[in-house]
C-alpha positions in Angstrom: -8.5 33.3 -10.8 -4.9 32.2 -11.4 -4.3 30.7 -14.9 -2.0 28.0 -13.4 -4.8 26.8 -11.1 -7.3 26.5 -13.9 -4.9 24.5 -16.0 -4.2 22.2 -13.0 -7.9 21.8 -12.5 -8.4 20.8 -16.2 -5.5 18.4 -15.9 -7.0 16.9 -12.8 -3.8 17.6 -10.9 -5.0 19.9 -8.3 -5.9 19.1 -4.6 -9.4 18.9 -3.3 -9.2 22.4 -1.6 -7.9 23.9 -4.9 -10.8 22.2 -6.7 -13.2 24.1 -4.1 -11.6 27.4 -5.1 -12.2 26.8 -8.7 -15.8 25.8 -8.0 -16.3 29.0 -6.0 -14.9 31.1 -8.8 -17.1 29.4 -11.4 -20.3 30.0 -9.3 -19.5 33.7 -8.8 -20.7 35.0 -12.1 -22.3 34.0 -15.5 -19.2 35.4 -17.1 -17.1 32.9 -15.2 -19.4 30.0 -16.1 -19.1 31.0 -19.8 -15.3 31.2 -19.6 -15.1 27.7 -17.9 -17.3 26.2 -20.7 -15.0 27.7 -23.4 -11.9 26.5 -21.5 -13.2 23.0 -21.2 -14.2 22.8 -24.9 -10.7 24.0 -25.8 -9.2 21.4 -23.4 -11.1 18.6 -25.0 -9.8 19.6 -28.4 -6.3 19.8 -27.1 -6.5 16.3 -25.5 -7.3 15.0 -29.0 -4.2 16.8 -30.5 -1.3 16.0 -28.3 0.8 18.4 -30.3 -1.1 21.4 -28.9 -0.6 22.7 -25.4 -2.8 24.8 -23.1 -0.7 27.5 -21.6 -1.3 30.4 -19.3 -1.4 33.0 -22.1 -4.1 31.1 -23.8 -6.2 30.8 -20.6 -5.7 34.5 -19.9 -6.8 35.4 -23.5 -10.1 33.3 -23.1 -10.8 35.0 -19.7 -10.3 38.5 -21.2 -12.4 37.9 -24.3 -15.3 36.7 -22.2 -15.2 39.6 -19.8 -14.7 42.2 -22.5 -17.6 40.9 -24.6 -20.5 43.3 -25.0 -23.5 41.0 -25.4 -27.1 42.2 -25.7 -29.1 41.4 -22.6 -31.8 39.1 -24.2 -29.2 37.1 -26.0 -26.8 37.2 -23.1 -29.5 35.7 -20.9 -29.9 32.6 -23.2 -26.3 32.1 -23.5 -25.8 32.5 -19.7 -28.6 29.8 -19.0 -26.8 27.4 -21.5 -23.5 28.1 -20.0 -24.9 27.5 -16.5 -26.2 24.1 -17.4 -23.1 23.1 -19.3 -20.9 24.3 -16.5 -22.9 22.3 -14.0 -22.5 19.1 -16.0 -18.8 19.8 -16.5 -18.3 20.6 -12.9 -19.7 17.2 -11.9 -17.3 15.5 -14.4 -14.3 17.4 -13.2 -14.8 18.0 -9.6 -16.3 14.6 -8.6 -12.9 12.7 -8.7 -11.4 15.3 -6.4 -13.8 14.6 -3.7 -14.0 10.8 -4.2 -10.4 9.8 -4.5 -8.2 8.4 -1.8 -6.0 11.1 0.0 -2.2 10.9 -0.6 -0.1 10.3 2.5 3.6 10.5 3.3 3.8 6.9 4.6 7.6 6.9 5.1 7.1 9.9 7.5 4.4 7.9 9.4 6.7 4.9 9.8 9.2 7.2 11.6 6.6 8.0 14.2 6.4 4.4 15.5 7.7 4.1 19.1 10.6 1.8 19.6 10.1 -1.3 21.7 9.6 -5.1 21.7 5.8 -4.9 21.9 3.2 -5.2 19.2 2.0 -1.5 18.8 -1.3 -0.2 17.5 -1.6 3.5 16.7 -4.5 5.7 15.5 -3.0 8.9 14.0 -0.2 9.9 16.3 -1.8 8.2 19.4 -0.6 4.9 20.7 -3.7 3.0 21.5 -2.1 -0.4 22.4 1.1 -2.1 23.3 1.0 -5.9 23.7 3.8 -8.1 25.0 2.1 -11.2 23.7 3.8 -13.3 20.9 0.8 -12.7 18.6 -2.3 -10.4 18.3 -5.6 -10.8 16.6 -6.9 -7.4 15.6 -10.5 -7.0 14.1 -11.9 -3.8 12.6 -15.1 -5.1 11.4 -17.3 -3.7 14.2 -18.7 -0.2 13.6 -17.5 1.6 16.7 -14.7 -0.6 18.3 -11.5 -2.4 17.4 -11.4 -6.0 18.9 -8.1 -7.3 20.1 -7.6 -11.0 20.9 -11.4 -11.5 20.9 -11.8 -9.5 24.3 -10.1 -6.2 24.5 -12.1 -3.3 22.8 -10.5 -0.1 21.7 -12.8 2.9 20.6 -12.5 3.2 16.7 -11.9 6.7 15.1 -14.1 6.1 12.0 -12.6 9.2 10.1 -11.3 7.5 7.0 -8.6 10.2 6.9 -7.1 9.1 10.3 -4.7 6.3 9.5 -4.0 3.3 11.8 -0.6 1.8 12.2 0.0 -1.8 13.4 3.7 -2.6 14.0 4.9 -6.1 14.5 8.5 -6.2 16.0 10.9 -9.1 15.4 9.9 -12.2 17.4 6.0 -11.4 16.9 3.3 -12.1 14.4 -0.3 -10.8 14.0 -3.6 -11.5 12.2 -5.6 -8.5 11.2 -9.1 -8.2 9.8 -9.7 -4.8 8.1 -13.1 -3.0 8.0 -14.0 -4.5 4.6 -13.3 -8.0 5.8 -9.9 -8.4 4.2 -7.7 -10.8 6.1 -4.0 -9.9 6.6 -1.3 -11.9 8.3 1.7 -9.8 9.3 5.1 -11.5 9.7 7.7 -10.5 12.2 9.4 -7.1 11.5 6.5 -5.7 9.6 4.2 -2.7 9.6 0.8 -2.0 8.1 -0.7 1.4 7.7 -4.5 1.6 6.8 -7.7 3.5 7.7 -10.3 2.4 10.2 -12.9 2.5 7.5 -12.4 2.7 3.7 -13.9 5.4 1.6 -13.5 6.6 -1.9 -12.8 4.7 -5.0 -9.8 2.8 -3.7 -9.1 0.6 -0.6 -5.4 1.7 0.1 -3.0 0.2 2.6 0.8 0.6 2.9 3.1 -2.3 3.9 6.6 -2.3 5.2 7.9 -5.9 5.7 6.0 -9.1 4.8 2.3 -9.9 4.8 -0.1 -12.4 3.4 -3.3 -10.9 2.0 -6.8 -12.6 1.5 -8.7 -9.6 0.0 -12.4 -9.4 0.3 -13.8 -9.0 -3.4 -15.5 -5.8 -4.5 -16.6 -5.2 -8.1 -16.3 -1.5 -8.0 -13.7 -0.6 -5.3 -10.1 -2.0 -6.1 -7.6 -2.8 -3.3 -4.1 -1.3 -3.4 -1.1 -2.4 -1.4 1.5 0.3 -1.6 5.2 -0.3 -0.7 8.4 1.6 -1.0 9.1 0.2 -4.4 5.9 -1.2 -6.0 2.1 -0.9 -5.8 -0.1 -4.0 -6.1 -3.6 -3.5 -7.4 -6.3 -6.2 -6.9 -10.1 -6.8 -6.9 -10.1 -9.8 -4.8 -7.4 -12.5 -4.3 -4.8 -14.2 -2.1 -1.1 -13.2 -2.2 2.0 -12.8 -0.2 4.2 -9.7 -0.5 7.5 -8.9 1.2 9.5 -5.7 1.2 13.1 -5.8 2.4 14.6 -2.4 2.7 18.0 -3.7 3.8 18.5 -5.7 0.6 16.3 -3.2 -1.3 14.2 -6.1 -2.7 10.4 -6.4 -3.4 8.8 -9.9 -3.7 5.3 -11.1 -4.3 3.7 -14.5 -4.8 0.1 -14.9 -6.2 -1.8 -17.8 -4.7 -5.0 -17.2 -6.7 -6.9 -14.3 -8.5 -5.1 -11.7 -10.3 -2.8 -8.8 -9.4 -1.2 -6.0 -11.3 2.1 -4.4 -10.2 2.7 -0.7 -10.9 6.1 0.9 -11.0 8.9 1.7 -13.4 6.4 3.5 -15.6 4.7 0.1 -16.6 2.2 -2.4 -15.4 3.0 -6.0 -15.0 0.2 -8.7 -14.4 1.0 -11.8 -12.2 -0.7 -15.1 -12.7 -1.4 -17.6 -9.9 1.6 -19.8 -8.7 4.0 -17.1 -10.1 6.7 -15.4 -8.1 7.9 -11.9 -8.9 11.0 -10.3 -7.5 12.4 -6.8 -8.1 15.7 -5.4 -7.1 15.8 -1.6 -6.4 19.7 -1.7 -6.4 19.9 -3.1 -9.9 16.5 -2.1 -11.3 16.0 -5.6 -12.5 13.0 -8.0 -12.2 12.1 -11.6 -12.7 9.0 -13.8 -12.9 8.9 -17.6 -12.5 6.7 -20.5 -11.5 6.9 -21.7 -7.9 5.3 -23.7 -5.2 3.4 -21.0 -3.3 3.4 -23.0 -0.2 7.1 -22.4 0.3 6.3 -18.6 0.5 3.2 -18.5 2.6 3.9 -21.3 5.2 5.0 -18.9 7.7 1.5 -17.6 8.4 0.6 -21.2 9.6 3.7 -21.4 11.9 6.0 -23.3 9.6 9.0 -22.2 7.4 9.3 -24.2 4.1 12.3 -23.6 1.8 13.6 -25.4 -1.4 17.2 -25.0 -2.5 17.5 -21.7 -0.7 20.8 -20.2 0.5 21.5 -21.0 4.1 22.3 -17.3 4.7 18.8 -16.4 3.5 17.0 -19.0 5.8 19.0 -17.7 8.8 18.0 -14.1 8.1 14.3 -15.1 8.1 14.8 -17.1 11.4 16.5 -14.1 13.0 13.3 -11.9 12.2 10.9 -14.5 13.4 12.6 -15.2 16.6 14.3 -11.8 17.2 17.8 -13.4 17.5 21.2 -13.2 16.0 22.8 -16.3 14.6 26.5 -16.8 13.7 27.7 -20.0 12.1 31.1 -21.2 13.4 31.9 -22.2 9.9 31.0 -19.3 7.5 31.3 -21.5 4.4 28.0 -23.1 5.2 26.2 -19.7 4.6 26.5 -20.2 0.8 25.1 -23.8 1.0 21.6 -24.5 -0.5 19.2 -26.3 1.8 15.8 -27.7 1.5 13.5 -28.3 4.5 10.4 -27.7 6.6 10.8 -26.1 10.0 8.2 -25.8 12.9 8.3 -22.3 14.1 6.4 -23.2 17.3 9.5 -24.8 18.5 12.2 -22.8 20.5 14.9 -21.0 18.5 17.4 -23.6 19.7 15.2 -26.5 18.7 14.6 -25.0 15.2 18.3 -24.3 14.7 19.4 -27.8 15.6 16.9 -29.2 13.1 18.2 -26.8 10.4 21.8 -27.7 11.2 20.9 -31.5 11.0 19.6 -30.7 7.4 22.7 -28.9 6.5 25.0 -31.6 8.0 23.0 -35.0 8.3 25.2 -36.6 11.0 23.5 -38.3 13.8 26.8 -38.4 15.8 27.4 -34.6 15.6 26.2 -32.2 18.3 24.6 -29.7 16.0 24.2 -27.1 18.7 28.0 -26.6 18.5 27.7 -25.4 14.9 26.2 -22.1 15.8 26.2 -19.2 18.3 22.8 -17.7 19.2 22.2 -14.4 20.8 18.6 -13.2 21.9 18.0 -9.6 21.1 16.9 -7.4 24.0 
């Protein structure tokens, strides 16, 4: 048995397959069981004394001592029995987390596998299961053997928790998703969520690229995690909005109710209801402030509310929602701050005309002449 592998096992850093190899080695002989008990005892002592380090030479010495010992048979039998019992207990303590934890995935690699196009796309593993040209899609994973789309279409569900599903919402579309545990997710335009068909292990983990609103089903024992390119949100049951913009390298979240914790930058931050948190990857800076959460979650109900927001920022949001490009004929307006409430069920032209009237409240002005609109193909 390699000394490095035993050290990784004791540090709980090895993979599940490596843990199985250690388990097999321990079960091979009573000597191995005795060696494992001694190693674990030493490891416990070292954890209490951070100045000491368990290195390969130390592990090699213990393995050699146990194998070289000449122990009388009757006494050896008693020791072997004790070692077997102790090893069994320690194995459960050490091995259980390896087979009960959520596997780690390369989510960024999975994002690259999404086929291009203007349709809402649902994938299981690398297989594309559905492409929808509709403006919206309701996807439900609560049934045991099937995925229900828009209340009628049924897709066979792969119930292997290791097989990840990918729901991609292009610009100009939106979606409502119910995960297997009952958690409700609204996905905004230009967003992708990666998640399992069924949750297993000690964590319910999903990955978000873009913007989504979560209403997490409560669970006392199994926490819910939203991973992103910049931060990880941990929650037991709550409602919150999260947005990840890779173009501006910005992470934002707003808590409606409950409690969430943000992990990243080697520390954890707790967010309270009605608080807004923003993190800039470019400057490595973060900020928390009190807000009206309705301004940040209104999009899921078909409206866009904004308060003293830069015109440039509002236009970028509308470009994603409608899958359009907008150029103002007078660029100086991009820096203006605006406050308003837009109906996203209107056409892009209707919405932009209302926005221009907020920017320049003149009834005699043809607001359609203030901008140039191009629909993306």
